[in-house]
N, C-alpha and C positions, 0 to 999 in steps of 0.2 A: 497303509501302502507307504514306503519309503519313498522319498525323492532325493537325488545326491545333490538339489540345486538349491535346496533349502539352506538356510543358514543355522550354524550350529548352536549361536545363541540367539533369544527371541526379546526383545524389549519388552516389560512386563507392563500389563494391562491396568495394572492398580495406581498408573497416574503415578508413578515414581518414576526413580531412573535406573530400576534395577533389572537384569538379563535374569534370565533362565534357560536351563538347558532344553531344546528343540529336540522332543524325542523323533520327529518326523525325518530327522535327519540320522542317519547310522552313528556318527561320532557323537553326536547328544543321546543318542540311546544308550551308547558304549559309557560314557561318563556320568549318565543317571544311575546306571547301573553299578560300574563302579564306586559311585557314592554310597550308594545305597550299602552295596557288602561293606561297604569301610567303615561306614556309619555302625553297622548293626557289629562287625567285628566288635570295635571297641567300645562299645557299651556292653559287651557280654564280658571283656576283660575287666573294666570298671566295675563292673558288678560281682565279679568273682575275685576282684584282689589280686589279678594275675597279669602278667608282662609288665612293662612301665609302671603300673598301680601298682603291682604288690607291695606289702608293709615290709619296713626293712627289717631284716633279721634282727634278733633280739640279742643285746648286749651279753657278752658270757660274764658270768657274775664273777667279780674282784675276789682274786685269792692274792695272799701277801706271799711272799718270797719265803721258802723256808728257813726256819732260824737257825741259823751257823755261829754260831760263837763257842770260841774255845777257851780253856782256859789260860792265860798267860804262861809263858812257859817260866819256870824258875831261874836267879840269876845261877852262877855260879858258884859254889858251897868255895869260899875265901877270897871272897870280895866283901866290900862293906854292907853291899846288900843283901849279900847271901847270907852272913851272921854265923856263920858255923865257923870263926877262925878262934 
């Protein structure tokens, strides 16, 4: 039986200063259900390594650029470097 005048949080009876959701309050019960669903979803994502827990993509293997070398152009004939004079 739910009572709207119940507090959302209740003090723990373990002698500590902690509080817990009060399932007698509808908001406390909703927070309990939401927390359980959230934690369960996160555990499933962690276990299956999905979403924010997915492994980073494997890096592409390094491929060097294509070798593009051309022979130097010969100097024009008739110049001292050309040698055909």
